[in-house]
C-alpha positions, 0 to 999 in steps of 0.5 A: 532499439528504443531511442529512450534507451540511448539517452545520455546518463544526465538526461535520464537523471533530469527526466527522473528529477522532473518525474519526481517533481510531478509526483510531489506536486500531485501529492501536495495538490491532493494533500491540500484538497484532503485537508478540507475533508480531514474531519470526514476521513477521521470519522471514517477511520473511527468506524471500526471501533464504534461497537467497542467501549473505548474513548479517544484522547488528545494530549496536546493542544496542537494534536488535532491540527497535527492529526489533520495535517498527517491525514491530509498528507496520507490522503495526498499519497493515496490519491496520487497513486495513479500519478506516481505509477504513471511516472514510474512506468513512463521512466522504466518501461522504455528500457524494455524491448518492444513498443511501449504504447499509452494504451499498454501503460493505461492498462497497467495503471488500471490494474495497479489501481484496482489492486490498490483499492482491493488492498485498501478494502481488505485492510479496512474491512478485514485486517483492521476489525480482526486486529482491533477485536484481538487487542480489545479482547486482551482487556475484557477480563481486566476490570481495573483497566479503562480502555482509552486510546490516544487519537494519534496512536489509533490513527497511526496504527490504522493507516499503517495497516492500510498502507501495508495492505495496499502495498501488499496487493501490488505484488503482481506489479512488483514481481512483473517489474523485477521479471522484466528487469531480469532480476527475478525469473519465472523459473526462480519463482516456481522453484522457490515457491515453498520458501516464498510462502514461508516468507509470507508467514514471516511477513504476516507475523510482523504486520498482524496481531500474534494470532494464527487467524490474522496471519492466515488472512494475510497469507492467503491473498498473498499466495493467490497474488503470488501465483497470479504473478507467476502466471503473468510472467508468461507474457513477455511482450 
């Protein structure tokens, strides 16, 4: 039996506190670093609307500063992702049977990071252009409407899409974790495959524009990741 499992409750609580502190310090460090590149990040996020006749507005004198702060924090969260995953794994994995090696943790982090990056690219190059094209098309025939966005609203929308997309691609990791904890079994996932696909369509309807193409673009990778997750649950060790 792993000695980590036999730790008293308060020792687990103290370990959890320390790992949360380490994650927060990482976020703070990368957030401060991200502030110096906030202008470049904003320019990158505006690229998807460069071909659309739209202008951005800021309505408050403090808007640009607050936008940069928000962008910095999001940057800190994204760049701290490997650190956060590492802290989660180091805290949770000792509860599982079998020897936990640093190599195994490293492989899991690499896989999660790869899926995270794929999710960001999927959101940036597919979901965002598709959704912006859809919403912009609604005003094409309305000549009396000038398309002006507030910079805050636009960036919040784009970041929301990127967050949802990157988290969505962590589905295999989440399912494997739930499976290891005994919350979800492989048999349950297989028997409820149809219900889960319906759930994917419901989630896609919430997080994408109300058109079937965007929803299908979200459901397809979700389903592929789901089947990949079922495959991974075969490996218990």
